[in-house]
C-alpha positions as CSV (number, residue, x, y, z in Angstrom):
1,M,-71.4,-51.5,76.4
2,I,-69.3,-48.9,78.3
3,S,-67.0,-46.6,76.5
4,K,-64.2,-44.4,78.4
5,I,-62.9,-41.4,76.2
6,N,-59.0,-40.5,77.0
7,L,-58.6,-38.1,74.2
8,S,-56.9,-34.8,75.2
9,T,-58.0,-32.8,72.4
10,P,-61.5,-31.5,71.5
11,L,-63.7,-34.3,70.3
12,E,-67.3,-33.9,68.2
13,F,-69.3,-37.0,67.6
14,T,-72.8,-38.0,66.8
15,I,-74.8,-41.1,68.3
16,P,-77.5,-42.5,66.1
17,P,-80.9,-43.1,67.1
18,G,-81.7,-46.4,69.0
19,S,-84.0,-47.9,71.7
20,D,-81.6,-47.8,74.6
21,Y,-80.9,-45.1,77.1
22,L,-77.4,-43.3,77.0
23,L,-75.6,-42.4,80.3
24,V,-72.9,-39.6,79.9
25,A,-70.6,-39.0,83.0
26,R,-67.7,-36.8,83.9
27,M,-65.0,-38.5,85.9
28,S,-62.6,-35.9,86.2
29,N,-62.3,-31.9,86.2
30,R,-64.2,-29.4,84.0
31,S,-64.9,-29.5,80.4
32,E,-66.7,-27.3,78.1
33,V,-69.6,-29.2,76.4
34,R,-72.3,-28.7,73.7
35,F,-74.9,-31.2,73.0
36,D,-78.2,-31.7,71.2
37,I,-80.3,-34.6,72.4
38,G,-83.5,-33.8,70.4
39,S,-84.6,-30.6,72.5
40,G,-82.3,-28.1,70.9
41,S,-78.6,-27.2,71.4
42,K,-77.1,-26.6,74.8
43,S,-73.9,-25.5,75.8
44,G,-72.1,-25.1,79.1
45,E,-69.5,-26.6,81.7
46,V,-69.6,-30.0,83.2
47,R,-67.7,-31.0,86.3
48,F,-66.5,-34.3,88.0
49,G,-69.7,-35.9,89.2
50,H,-72.0,-34.6,86.4
51,V,-74.2,-37.3,84.7
52,L,-76.8,-37.1,81.9
53,L,-79.1,-39.9,81.2
54,H,-81.5,-39.7,78.1
55,S,-83.2,-41.9,75.5
56,T,-81.6,-42.7,72.2
57,L,-84.8,-42.4,70.4
58,D,-83.4,-39.3,68.9
59,R,-80.0,-38.7,67.5
60,S,-77.6,-36.8,69.6
61,C,-74.7,-34.4,68.8
62,W,-71.9,-33.8,71.1
63,W,-68.7,-31.5,71.3
64,L,-66.4,-32.0,74.4
65,G,-63.6,-29.5,74.9
66,R,-61.7,-31.8,77.2
67,P,-63.1,-35.4,76.4
68,E,-60.7,-37.3,78.5
69,Q,-62.1,-39.2,81.5
70,T,-65.6,-38.9,80.0
71,I,-67.7,-42.3,80.3
72,I,-70.4,-42.9,77.9
73,L,-72.5,-46.2,78.9
74,S,-75.3,-47.7,76.8
75,V,-78.2,-48.9,79.1
76,P,-80.8,-51.0,77.6
77,V,-84.3,-50.2,78.3
78,Q,-85.0,-53.9,79.4
79,M,-82.3,-53.6,82.1
80,L,-83.9,-50.3,83.6
81,Q,-87.5,-52.0,83.5
82,H,-86.3,-55.1,85.1
83,A,-84.4,-53.1,87.7
84,W,-87.8,-51.2,88.2
85,E,-90.0,-54.3,88.5
86,N,-87.7,-56.3,90.8
87,D,-87.4,-53.1,93.1
88,T,-91.0,-52.0,93.4
89,G,-93.1,-54.9,91.9
90,E,-95.1,-52.2,90.0
91,P,-95.6,-51.5,86.2
92,W,-92.8,-49.8,84.6
93,P,-93.4,-46.1,84.5
94,G,-90.6,-45.0,82.0
95,M,-87.8,-42.7,82.7
96,M,-88.0,-38.8,83.3
97,R,-86.6,-36.7,80.3
98,M,-83.4,-35.0,81.5
99,H,-82.4,-31.9,79.7
100,S,-79.2,-31.2,81.4
101,F,-76.4,-32.6,83.5
102,R,-76.8,-33.3,87.1
103,Q,-74.7,-34.3,90.2
104,D,-74.8,-37.7,91.2
105,P,-71.9,-39.1,93.3
106,L,-73.1,-42.7,93.4
107,V,-73.3,-43.1,89.7
108,I,-69.7,-41.9,89.3
109,Q,-68.8,-44.4,92.1
110,L,-70.3,-47.1,90.5
111,L,-69.1,-46.5,87.0
112,A,-65.5,-45.8,88.2
113,A,-65.6,-49.4,89.8
114,L,-67.0,-50.7,86.7
115,A,-64.7,-49.2,84.4
116,G,-61.7,-50.2,86.8
117,E,-62.8,-54.0,86.6
118,L,-62.9,-53.9,82.9
119,D,-59.6,-52.2,82.6
120,R,-57.8,-54.6,84.7
121,T,-55.4,-57.3,83.3
122,G,-56.6,-60.8,83.7
123,P,-60.3,-62.3,83.5
124,V,-63.1,-60.0,84.1
125,N,-64.9,-60.8,87.5
126,R,-68.4,-61.4,85.9
127,P,-70.2,-61.7,89.3
128,Y,-68.7,-58.5,90.5
129,T,-69.5,-56.6,87.2
130,N,-73.1,-57.9,87.2
131,T,-73.5,-56.7,91.0
132,L,-72.2,-53.2,89.9
133,V,-74.7,-53.1,86.9
134,F,-77.6,-54.1,89.1
135,Q,-76.8,-51.6,91.6
136,L,-76.3,-48.9,88.9
137,S,-79.7,-49.8,87.1
138,T,-81.5,-50.0,90.5
139,H,-80.2,-46.4,91.4
140,L,-81.1,-44.9,88.2
141,V,-84.7,-46.1,88.1
142,R,-85.0,-44.8,91.7
143,R,-83.9,-41.5,91.2
144,Y,-84.7,-40.9,87.4
145,S,-87.9,-42.7,86.8
146,D,-91.1,-41.0,86.4
147,S,-92.4,-42.1,89.8
148,V,-91.0,-40.7,92.9
149,D,-89.1,-42.7,95.0
150,L,-91.0,-45.2,97.2
151,S,-89.3,-43.9,100.4
152,I,-91.5,-40.8,100.2
153,R,-94.4,-41.2,102.3
154,Q,-97.9,-40.3,101.2
155,S,-98.1,-37.6,104.3
156,G,-95.9,-34.6,103.9
157,M,-94.8,-32.4,100.8
158,Q,-96.4,-33.4,97.5
159,P,-94.1,-35.6,95.5
160,S,-93.9,-33.3,92.7
161,R,-92.8,-30.3,94.8
162,L,-90.3,-32.6,96.5
163,K,-88.8,-33.8,93.1
164,K,-88.4,-30.3,92.1
165,V,-86.5,-29.5,95.5
166,V,-84.4,-32.4,95.6
167,E,-83.4,-31.8,91.9
168,F,-82.7,-28.2,92.7
169,V,-80.4,-29.1,95.7
170,M,-78.4,-31.8,93.7
171,E,-77.8,-29.4,91.0
172,N,-76.8,-26.6,93.2
173,L,-74.7,-28.1,96.2
174,E,-71.7,-25.9,95.1
175,Q,-73.9,-22.8,95.7
176,E,-75.3,-21.2,98.6
177,L,-78.6,-22.9,99.6
178,G,-80.7,-21.0,101.9
179,L,-84.4,-22.0,103.0
180,A,-85.9,-19.1,101.0
181,E,-84.7,-20.6,97.7
182,M,-85.6,-23.9,98.4
183,A,-89.2,-22.9,99.5
184,Q,-89.3,-20.6,96.3
185,V,-88.6,-23.8,94.3
186,A,-91.4,-25.8,96.0
187,E,-93.6,-22.7,95.5
188,I,-94.8,-22.6,99.1
189,S,-93.9,-20.4,102.1
190,P,-90.4,-21.1,103.9
191,Y,-92.4,-22.0,107.2
192,Y,-94.7,-24.4,105.6
193,F,-91.9,-25.8,103.3
194,C,-89.6,-26.6,106.2
195,R,-92.6,-28.4,108.3
196,E,-93.7,-30.3,105.1
197,F,-90.0,-31.3,104.0
198,K,-89.0,-32.7,107.6
199,K,-92.4,-34.6,107.8
200,T,-91.6,-36.0,104.5
201,M,-87.8,-36.7,104.7
202,S,-87.4,-37.0,108.5
203,I,-84.8,-34.4,108.6
204,T,-84.6,-30.6,108.1
205,P,-83.8,-29.0,104.9
206,H,-80.6,-27.8,106.1
207,Q,-79.7,-31.3,107.3
208,Y,-80.5,-32.7,104.1
209,V,-78.2,-30.2,102.1
210,V,-75.3,-31.1,104.6
211,K,-75.9,-34.8,104.0
212,Q,-75.8,-34.4,100.3
213,R,-72.8,-32.2,100.4
214,I,-70.9,-34.9,102.7
215,D,-72.0,-37.7,100.1
216,R,-70.5,-35.6,97.3
217,A,-67.3,-35.0,99.2
218,K,-66.9,-38.8,99.7
219,A,-67.2,-39.2,96.1
220,L,-64.6,-36.5,95.5
221,L,-62.2,-38.0,97.8
222,Q,-62.2,-41.4,96.2
223,N,-62.3,-40.3,92.6
224,S,-60.5,-36.8,92.2
225,S,-57.1,-35.3,93.0
226,M,-58.7,-32.2,94.8
227,S,-57.2,-31.3,98.2
228,I,-59.3,-31.7,101.2
229,T,-59.4,-27.9,101.5
230,E,-60.6,-27.3,97.9
231,I,-63.4,-30.0,98.3
232,G,-64.6,-28.2,101.5
233,A,-64.5,-24.7,99.9
234,Q,-66.2,-26.0,96.9
235,L,-69.0,-27.4,98.8
236,Q,-69.7,-24.3,100.7
237,F,-68.3,-25.2,104.2
238,P,-66.9,-22.0,105.7
239,T,-63.7,-23.2,106.9
240,P,-61.4,-26.5,106.5
241,S,-61.8,-27.2,110.2
242,H,-65.7,-27.2,109.9
243,F,-65.6,-29.3,106.8
244,T,-63.5,-31.9,108.9
245,A,-65.6,-31.8,112.0
246,T,-68.8,-32.0,109.9
247,F,-67.4,-35.1,107.9
248,R,-66.0,-36.9,110.9
249,K,-69.4,-36.4,112.7
250,M,-71.5,-37.9,109.7
251,V,-68.9,-40.5,108.4
252,G,-67.0,-41.5,111.5
253,V,-63.5,-40.6,110.2
254,T,-61.8,-37.6,109.0
255,P,-61.5,-36.6,105.3
256,S,-57.9,-37.6,105.2
257,A,-58.6,-41.2,106.7
258,F,-61.5,-41.8,104.5
259,R,-59.4,-40.8,101.2
260,P,-57.8,-44.0,99.7
261,H,-53.9,-44.0,100.1
262,C,-51.7,-45.7,97.9
């Protein structure tokens, strides 16, 4: 079940305990948020692209300063387990416990497509929506299960360290990210971190950060009204021309050409 909140005034609500997972996603600009998902009350700011996946075994309490364009999706645990077993052939490990919102542009793209299909006039295209749900559940278990993604090879950085670094990068793409900061998160020296990261991921830490920033830029171009200059600046590109050149090199077209035109 998917719910899209369109109210423009602050909203407070409680979600009773259940057996499923709940995916909360921010589809537009910033909003103040307070929430308690069973680990104590937290407050802060959510931005476009922020998502939070959590178990509904505990009651959750929410307050949104600007609730419009917030999507709440109930995700059955059986769907996640089925996606994991189909993807890996291994026993279901369960999902990690998320305590805060994280940036995830692919989730936003899939939810936007799913909400758009459900909102359209006329019959819903069930094969299409089923494909979107399958892609979403597969992505969720690959990224947020208690096991590290299968693409991580046995050689290279320890999976637990790599997971912490990847999470740190995804949560801080709009901040400056240096080699020393990432190495500190991994709790190893910058030299050793750079060597082991490249051995594991086949690209350098800097190349990985740039790739994730370009992926987020693609999501912002498709799903937000921010200008190309604003997107480049928010994602720490030094100049608009540098952002455009990097985007074109990695995507094959300029940001302007990539953005949908009505």
